[in-house]
Every structure is written in structure tokens, then in C-alpha cells.
C-alpha positions as CSV (number, residue, x, y, z in Angstrom):
1,M,5.2,35.8,-1.6
2,V,4.3,32.3,-2.7
3,T,4.8,31.4,-6.4
4,T,2.4,28.8,-7.6
5,K,1.8,27.0,-11.1
6,Q,2.8,29.2,-13.9
7,E,2.8,29.1,-17.7
8,A,5.8,27.3,-19.3
9,R,8.4,30.0,-19.4
10,V,11.3,27.6,-19.2
11,T,12.2,24.3,-20.7
12,A,12.3,20.9,-18.9
13,H,16.1,21.1,-19.7
14,Q,16.4,24.5,-18.1
15,L,14.7,23.3,-14.9
16,L,17.1,20.4,-14.8
17,E,20.0,22.5,-15.2
18,Q,18.7,24.8,-12.4
19,Y,18.4,22.1,-9.8
20,T,20.8,22.3,-6.7
21,D,20.4,20.8,-3.4
22,T,18.7,23.9,-2.1
23,H,15.6,22.7,-4.0
24,C,13.2,20.4,-2.3
25,F,11.7,18.5,-5.2
26,F,12.5,17.8,-9.1
27,W,10.1,15.9,-11.2
28,S,10.2,14.9,-14.9
29,S,7.5,12.8,-16.5
30,P,6.1,12.5,-20.0
31,Q,3.5,15.0,-19.0
32,Y,5.1,17.6,-16.8
33,T,8.4,19.0,-15.4
34,L,8.4,20.5,-12.1
35,L,11.0,22.1,-9.8
36,A,10.2,23.3,-6.3
37,E,11.9,25.2,-3.5
38,G,11.3,26.0,0.1
39,S,8.4,24.8,2.5
40,A,5.4,27.0,2.9
41,L,3.5,24.1,4.8
42,Q,4.7,20.6,5.7
43,L,2.7,17.7,6.5
44,P,3.3,17.0,10.1
45,E,4.6,13.5,11.2
46,V,2.4,11.3,13.1
47,E,3.0,7.8,14.7
48,Q,1.3,4.7,13.2
49,E,0.4,6.4,9.9
50,D,-1.7,4.7,7.4
51,L,-2.3,5.6,3.8
52,P,-6.2,6.6,4.0
53,S,-5.5,9.0,6.9
54,L,-2.3,10.4,5.0
55,S,-4.4,11.2,1.9
56,R,-7.1,12.9,4.0
57,R,-4.4,14.9,5.8
58,A,-2.7,15.9,2.6
59,A,-5.9,17.1,1.1
60,A,-6.7,19.1,4.3
61,L,-3.1,20.7,4.0
62,L,-3.7,21.6,0.4
63,Q,-7.1,23.3,1.4
64,Q,-5.4,25.1,4.2
65,A,-2.8,26.4,1.8
66,R,-5.6,27.8,-0.4
67,Q,-7.1,29.5,2.7
68,D,-3.8,31.1,3.3
69,G,-3.8,32.7,0.0
70,Q,-2.3,30.3,-2.5
71,E,-4.4,30.2,-5.7
72,Q,-2.9,27.1,-6.9
73,P,-1.2,25.2,-4.2
74,V,0.7,21.9,-5.0
75,L,1.9,19.2,-2.7
76,V,5.0,17.4,-3.7
77,G,7.2,14.7,-2.2
78,A,7.2,11.0,-1.3
79,I,5.6,8.3,0.6
80,P,7.5,5.4,2.1
81,F,6.8,1.5,1.4
82,D,5.6,1.0,4.9
83,P,4.2,4.4,6.5
84,E,4.0,2.7,9.8
85,L,7.9,2.3,9.9
86,S,8.9,5.6,8.2
87,P,7.4,9.0,7.8
88,A,6.1,10.6,4.5
89,R,8.1,13.6,3.2
90,L,5.4,15.9,1.8
91,V,5.4,19.6,1.6
92,I,3.7,22.4,-0.1
93,P,6.6,24.4,-1.5
94,Q,7.3,28.2,-1.4
95,Q,8.1,28.2,-5.0
96,V,7.1,26.1,-7.9
97,Q,8.3,26.3,-11.7
98,W,6.7,24.2,-14.3
99,A,7.7,23.4,-17.9
100,S,6.2,21.2,-20.6
101,P,7.3,17.7,-20.9
102,R,10.8,17.1,-22.2
103,T,11.2,16.7,-26.1
104,A,13.1,13.9,-27.8
105,G,16.9,14.9,-27.7
106,E,16.3,17.8,-25.4
107,W,18.4,16.2,-22.6
108,S,21.7,15.2,-24.4
109,G,25.4,15.7,-23.9
110,P,28.0,13.6,-22.2
111,A,27.5,12.2,-18.8
112,Q,28.8,14.2,-16.0
113,S,31.6,12.9,-13.8
114,I,30.3,11.6,-10.5
115,L,33.1,10.0,-8.3
116,S,36.8,9.7,-8.1
117,S,37.1,7.0,-5.4
118,Y,34.6,5.1,-3.4
119,E,34.0,1.7,-1.5
120,L,31.0,-0.6,-2.2
121,R,29.5,-2.8,0.6
122,E,26.5,-5.1,0.0
123,V,23.7,-4.9,2.5
124,P,22.9,-7.6,3.1
125,S,25.6,-9.8,1.6
126,A,25.0,-12.0,-1.5
127,D,25.1,-15.0,0.8
128,I,22.5,-13.6,3.3
129,Y,20.2,-12.4,0.6
130,K,20.0,-15.9,-0.9
131,Q,19.4,-17.4,2.6
132,G,16.2,-14.8,2.7
133,V,15.2,-16.3,-0.6
134,E,15.3,-19.8,0.6
135,E,13.3,-18.8,3.7
136,A,10.7,-17.4,1.5
137,L,10.6,-20.6,-0.6
138,V,9.8,-22.5,2.4
139,H,6.6,-20.5,2.8
140,L,5.9,-20.5,-0.8
141,R,6.1,-24.4,-1.0
142,Q,3.8,-24.6,2.1
143,G,1.1,-22.8,0.2
144,D,0.5,-19.9,2.6
145,L,2.1,-17.4,0.4
146,K,2.0,-17.0,-3.3
147,K,4.7,-14.5,-3.9
148,V,7.1,-12.0,-2.1
149,V,9.3,-9.5,-3.3
150,L,12.7,-9.3,-1.3
151,S,15.2,-6.5,-1.9
152,R,18.8,-5.9,-1.2
153,S,21.1,-2.7,-1.4
154,L,24.6,-1.6,-2.2
155,E,26.1,1.1,0.1
156,L,28.6,3.3,-1.4
157,T,31.1,5.4,0.5
158,S,32.8,8.1,-1.4
159,S,36.0,10.2,-0.6
160,T,34.0,13.3,-1.3
161,K,30.3,14.6,-1.1
162,I,28.0,12.9,-3.7
163,P,27.3,15.4,-6.5
164,V,23.5,15.0,-6.5
165,A,22.8,17.3,-9.4
166,A,25.3,15.5,-11.7
167,L,23.6,12.2,-10.7
168,L,20.3,13.6,-11.5
169,H,21.5,14.8,-14.9
170,N,22.9,11.3,-15.6
171,L,19.5,9.7,-14.7
172,A,17.3,12.1,-16.6
173,V,19.1,12.0,-20.0
174,P,18.3,8.3,-20.9
175,N,15.0,8.2,-18.9
176,T,13.1,9.5,-21.9
177,H,9.8,7.8,-21.2
178,G,10.0,7.3,-17.3
179,Y,9.7,9.4,-14.2
180,T,13.0,11.2,-12.9
181,F,12.9,12.6,-9.4
182,A,14.9,14.0,-6.7
183,V,13.2,14.4,-3.0
184,H,15.1,16.7,-0.6
185,I,12.4,17.4,2.1
186,P,13.6,17.3,5.8
187,L,11.5,15.9,8.6
188,S,10.8,18.2,11.7
189,H,13.5,16.5,13.8
190,E,16.1,16.8,11.0
191,Q,15.6,20.5,10.8
192,H,17.0,20.8,14.2
193,S,19.9,18.2,14.0
194,D,23.5,18.8,13.5
195,S,23.6,19.3,9.7
196,S,27.6,19.0,9.9
197,S,27.2,15.2,10.4
198,A,26.3,12.7,7.9
199,A,23.7,11.3,10.3
200,G,22.2,14.7,10.7
201,E,21.9,15.5,7.0
202,T,18.6,15.5,5.3
203,P,18.8,12.6,2.7
204,V,18.1,13.3,-1.0
205,W,16.1,10.5,-2.6
206,I,16.9,10.3,-6.3
207,G,15.9,7.9,-9.0
208,A,14.5,7.1,-12.5
209,S,11.5,5.1,-12.2
210,P,9.9,3.4,-15.3
211,E,6.5,3.0,-13.7
212,L,3.6,5.2,-13.2
213,L,1.4,4.3,-10.4
214,I,-1.4,6.8,-11.1
215,R,-2.1,9.9,-13.0
216,K,-5.4,11.8,-12.5
217,Q,-6.6,14.8,-14.5
218,G,-10.3,15.8,-14.0
219,L,-12.4,12.7,-13.8
220,R,-10.0,10.7,-16.0
221,F,-7.2,8.5,-14.6
222,T,-4.4,6.2,-15.8
223,A,-2.2,3.5,-14.1
224,N,0.6,1.9,-15.8
225,P,1.7,-1.2,-13.8
226,L,4.7,-3.1,-14.7
227,A,5.5,-6.9,-13.8
228,G,7.5,-9.3,-15.7
229,S,11.2,-8.3,-16.6
230,A,14.2,-9.2,-18.6
231,A,17.5,-7.8,-18.6
232,R,18.7,-5.9,-21.7
233,S,21.8,-7.1,-23.7
234,A,24.3,-5.0,-25.6
235,D,24.0,-7.5,-28.4
236,L,21.0,-6.3,-30.6
237,Q,19.9,-9.7,-31.6
238,E,20.2,-11.1,-28.1
239,D,18.4,-8.1,-26.7
240,R,15.5,-8.6,-29.3
241,R,15.4,-12.4,-28.4
242,R,15.0,-11.4,-24.8
243,A,12.2,-9.1,-25.5
244,E,10.2,-11.6,-27.6
245,A,10.7,-14.3,-25.1
246,L,9.3,-12.1,-22.4
247,L,6.1,-11.5,-24.2
248,V,5.3,-15.0,-24.5
249,S,6.8,-16.4,-21.2
250,A,3.9,-18.1,-19.5
251,K,5.5,-17.6,-16.1
252,D,6.0,-13.8,-16.8
253,L,2.6,-13.4,-18.2
254,H,1.0,-15.1,-15.1
255,E,3.1,-12.7,-12.8
256,H,1.8,-9.8,-14.9
257,A,-1.8,-10.9,-14.6
258,V,-1.7,-11.2,-10.8
259,V,-0.6,-7.4,-10.7
260,I,-3.1,-6.3,-13.3
261,E,-5.9,-8.0,-11.5
262,A,-5.1,-6.4,-8.3
263,V,-4.7,-2.8,-9.7
264,A,-7.9,-3.2,-11.6
265,A,-9.8,-4.4,-8.4
266,A,-8.4,-1.6,-6.2
267,L,-9.6,0.9,-8.9
268,R,-13.0,-0.5,-9.8
269,P,-14.9,1.0,-6.8
270,Y,-13.8,4.5,-7.7
271,C,-15.1,4.5,-11.3
272,S,-18.0,4.0,-13.6
273,Q,-15.8,3.0,-16.5
274,L,-12.4,1.0,-16.5
275,E,-10.3,0.1,-19.5
276,V,-8.1,-2.8,-19.2
277,P,-6.2,-4.2,-22.3
278,K,-6.3,-7.9,-22.7
279,Q,-2.6,-8.3,-23.3
280,P,0.5,-6.5,-22.2
281,S,3.0,-4.7,-24.2
282,L,6.6,-4.0,-23.7
283,V,8.5,-0.9,-22.3
284,Q,12.1,-0.5,-22.0
285,T,14.8,1.3,-20.1
286,E,18.5,1.5,-20.5
287,T,18.8,-1.8,-18.4
288,M,15.6,-3.7,-18.5
289,W,12.6,-4.9,-20.6
290,H,9.2,-4.9,-18.7
291,L,5.7,-6.0,-19.4
292,S,3.5,-3.2,-19.3
293,T,-0.5,-2.7,-19.2
294,E,-1.9,1.0,-19.4
295,I,-5.1,0.8,-17.4
296,S,-7.6,4.0,-17.7
297,G,-10.9,5.0,-16.4
298,R,-13.4,7.6,-15.5
299,L,-14.1,8.4,-11.9
300,D,-17.7,8.5,-10.3
301,D,-16.6,11.2,-7.7
302,P,-14.7,14.3,-9.0
303,S,-13.5,14.9,-5.4
304,V,-11.3,11.7,-5.4
305,T,-7.7,12.8,-5.4
306,S,-4.7,11.2,-7.1
307,L,-3.1,10.5,-3.8
308,E,-6.4,8.9,-2.7
309,L,-6.0,6.6,-5.8
310,A,-2.3,6.0,-5.2
311,A,-3.1,5.1,-1.5
312,A,-5.8,2.5,-2.8
313,L,-3.2,0.9,-5.0
314,H,-0.2,0.8,-2.7
315,P,1.5,-1.6,-2.4
316,T,0.9,-3.7,-5.5
317,P,2.0,-7.2,-5.7
318,A,4.8,-6.2,-7.9
319,I,6.9,-4.6,-5.2
320,C,5.3,-6.4,-2.1
321,G,3.7,-9.8,-2.9
322,T,0.5,-11.5,-2.3
323,P,-1.3,-12.1,0.1
324,T,-0.2,-8.4,0.9
325,D,-0.2,-8.7,4.8
326,M,1.7,-12.1,4.7
327,A,4.2,-10.7,2.3
328,S,4.7,-7.6,4.2
329,D,5.2,-9.6,7.4
330,L,8.0,-11.9,5.7
331,I,9.7,-8.7,4.3
332,R,10.0,-7.3,7.7
333,Q,11.4,-10.4,9.0
334,V,13.9,-11.0,6.3
335,E,15.2,-7.8,5.0
336,P,17.9,-6.3,7.3
337,F,16.8,-2.6,6.7
338,D,13.8,-0.3,6.7
339,R,13.1,0.4,2.8
340,G,12.3,3.9,3.6
341,L,11.1,5.6,0.3
342,F,12.2,2.6,-1.8
343,T,9.2,0.9,-3.4
344,G,7.0,3.7,-2.0
345,M,5.5,6.5,-4.2
346,V,6.8,9.8,-5.5
347,G,5.0,12.6,-7.1
348,W,2.7,15.6,-6.7
349,C,-1.0,16.6,-6.2
350,N,-2.8,19.9,-6.5
351,A,-5.9,21.2,-4.7
352,E,-8.3,19.8,-7.3
353,G,-6.8,16.3,-6.7
354,D,-5.0,16.2,-10.0
355,G,-1.6,14.8,-9.9
356,E,1.0,12.0,-10.8
357,W,2.6,9.4,-8.7
358,A,5.3,6.9,-9.7
359,V,6.5,3.9,-7.9
360,T,9.8,4.7,-6.2
361,I,12.1,2.2,-7.8
362,R,15.5,2.4,-9.6
363,C,16.4,4.8,-6.8
364,A,19.1,5.7,-4.2
365,E,19.3,7.5,-0.8
366,V,22.0,10.0,-0.7
367,R,23.4,11.4,2.6
368,G,26.5,13.5,2.2
369,S,29.3,11.3,1.0
370,T,27.3,8.1,1.3
371,L,24.7,6.6,-1.1
372,R,22.4,3.4,-0.8
373,L,21.1,1.9,-4.0
374,Y,18.1,-0.5,-3.9
375,A,16.7,-3.4,-5.9
376,G,14.2,-6.1,-5.3
377,A,13.1,-9.4,-7.2
378,G,9.9,-11.3,-6.8
379,V,10.2,-14.8,-5.3
380,V,7.7,-17.4,-6.5
381,E,7.7,-21.1,-5.8
382,A,9.7,-21.8,-8.9
383,S,12.4,-19.3,-8.1
384,T,16.0,-20.1,-7.2
385,A,18.3,-18.0,-4.9
386,E,20.9,-17.6,-7.3
387,A,18.6,-16.2,-10.1
388,E,16.9,-13.7,-7.7
389,L,20.3,-12.5,-6.6
390,A,21.3,-12.0,-10.3
391,E,18.0,-10.2,-11.2
392,T,18.8,-7.6,-8.3
393,S,22.1,-7.0,-9.7
394,A,20.7,-6.4,-13.2
395,K,18.3,-3.8,-11.7
396,L,21.0,-2.1,-9.8
397,R,22.8,-1.1,-13.0
398,T,20.4,1.8,-13.7
399,M,21.9,3.8,-10.8
400,L,25.6,2.2,-11.1
401,R,25.4,3.5,-14.8
402,A,24.4,6.9,-13.9
403,M,27.3,7.0,-11.4
404,R,29.6,5.5,-14.2
405,I,30.4,2.4,-12.0
406,D,30.7,-0.8,-13.6
407,E,29.8,-3.9,-11.4
408,P,29.8,-7.3,-13.2
409,A,26.5,-8.8,-13.0
410,A,24.4,-11.7,-14.5
411,Q,21.7,-10.7,-16.8
412,P,18.8,-13.0,-16.3
413,A,15.1,-12.7,-17.3
414,G,13.2,-11.3,-14.3
415,R,9.6,-11.0,-13.2
416,D,9.2,-7.8,-11.1
417,Q,10.0,-4.2,-11.4
418,A,11.2,-3.4,-7.8
């Protein structure tokens, strides 16, 4: 029997402690905590996927689940940065447990041990990444591109299997206002592969995103784009100085305005009421300060789903660039890897269309004893390759801290959240 949404009988902390690699999905936000297991229905893979068709197919799958007898079906999982290159990982679970949002101090205790020995490799190397930034600057100076977000990764190989549950715990404890997730949903071809090899294992995507892409409940929705960043400092006075400087930085405020305008423009056709604050505020994580604007509104059509709104927003200029098509093309040319779920979206949606989706950043792909961390930086005409490299290093510290790995890194002011 399929278990669907239930009254909160457990706490958020208890769901976190229950998580194992047998679960297909974990989600924690300021609104909900969710732990899912099994697969009642899975969204089939198709070639040349696009977001509007994916949203329609997901809605149809939820209706099929309801016709099959589920009273309150919920779709969970993640959608990649580029659905034409990587498939979505979306499933209607066999069992779902819900809890209220976590409370202050509920998730505490010492960090759990992660690794005893490991090797780190840059993909691409620092020099190659800087060459990519220089290539982007050529296009920017020619005026055919306004901005592009270029990413790099660190590939970690451990002598033992990566303990995903411990890593999830370490990410969740300090992420009190963000979105902590683990996605362990196999694709159809993975279900028939040799699970004894690392290449055949279903990867677990795990992370602690600070950014809400969209939340919908009834006719109301909220988006909380972040753009414009500064690395935190351990020195309290310096940390405050960086935060205050970010709030008045003309360059960062311009970068933020570009993103807010794009998000508002994408949402406006769906609603009769849209509320956009005139000035951004600050949000903080363990490692970064971000400029933040919370956009809210009321839908004209109650049948519009949270996933449909998320598809209309993706990708924002903060994780891709502008113009979008030109930035996407350059990303494909310069980055030596498929981003997969990095800078995609992760979350859930129910048959009524309500749900939450966060931007898949501050994340890593875990596959057996290997792990790949990702971080990106927005390149604009005034950028320098060295500064963008340092910015990605600062952003990688979220996952490195959770793994209790210290990597010396510069801590520059940044611009984007990827």
C-alpha cells in the first residue's frame, strides 16, 4: 500500500536521522521536511526533453497516480541544468513521510566524521578554468554577450565509500534557512546496470542550497532569487564590512537587478498581482553573503503548477547568463563536463500543483567512493580570471566544510550564487 502525505508524527530531526541510501529523496526547507522511499511511478526518459513538455508529463504522471488510487500523490526529484543533455530524475514514491519545518537548535551536535583518506583533482584545472574565463571575456568585450556563468568542479576519490547520511547531516545542521536535499533516483538504464561498479551505481545528488526558485500554495507563490555575493570572513568586523559593502556595491546591485527583472518578467504572464521589493536584502550561509529579493504574487489560473512556474524561470541569469541562448552555447563550449543536476532545480510537487523547488547549487554528486563538487561564478566585462577562480573556491567551501576538508582559498567579493 502506498503511503502518502500524513500528519506530522515525527520531527524534522527524526526524518534526517532515518535517512539511509535506501531512500530516494530527502528534503528540508523552512516550510516542510520530507523523506521518501521507493518508486510507485517514474517519469520515463525521453530524448530532446524541454522544460514545458517535462512539466506537462509530470502533471500527467501525478494524475495517473491519483487514478491508480493514491489520494495525495507527490512527485519528488530534480531536473538538470540542460534537459537536452541530461535526463530528469523524477518519481512518485511508494512511501512519503512529512514533518513540520525544523526549529532553531533542533539539528545540533558535533559534525559527523566523513573520510579518513582521499585524493582531490580539479576538473578543469585552475589554469584551464581561467582560460575559459578569458574566452568569455572576448565575447563580452565584443558586446554580443552581457554575462555568462562558468563553473568548475573538484573530484574527490576516497579509499572508502562516501558516507552520504553523515554528509547530509553535516550539511543540514548549519543550513537553518535554506534547502537541504538528497536525490537518489535511478534512471531506467541504471536499474539494469552492474551495481557493483562505481560507473553502474546510481549517484546521489546532495546539497544545501540557499536559493528558493519557486514555492506555490493555492493561488499564492513566492520566488527568492539570489544574485550578488561576498565570501564570509571569520573576523566579525571584516565579515560585517563585507556585508555592508555588498549592499551598496553598484556592480553587485546591477547584477542583482538583471536577475530580478528576468524573474519578474517570467512570472508576470501567470498572475494578476506581482510584488517586487525595490531594494534587496541580505541572506547569509556559513560561507557566503548574498543579495536577496523575495518576489510574491497571486496566480490567475489555479491549474498552474509549481513545476510549470519553475520551468518558466529556469535558467535564470544568475546560473546561466544573458542572453540565455548565447550564454548556454558558450557554457557548452567552455565547460569540460555536463553539469547534470548542478544549477538545475530540486524539489517536489503534488497533484494540486503546490510545491517547492530550489536551485541545485552548493551540491555534489556522490557515486560510491567518488564525489564531485561544483561551483560557478558570473563573468562580466569587468571580471578577471583570477577573481572568478577565487570566487568558485569560496563557494566550494560549503561542501568541503561538511566533509571536514580544509582547502586554502581566497575569499573575494562575488556576484552570483552558482
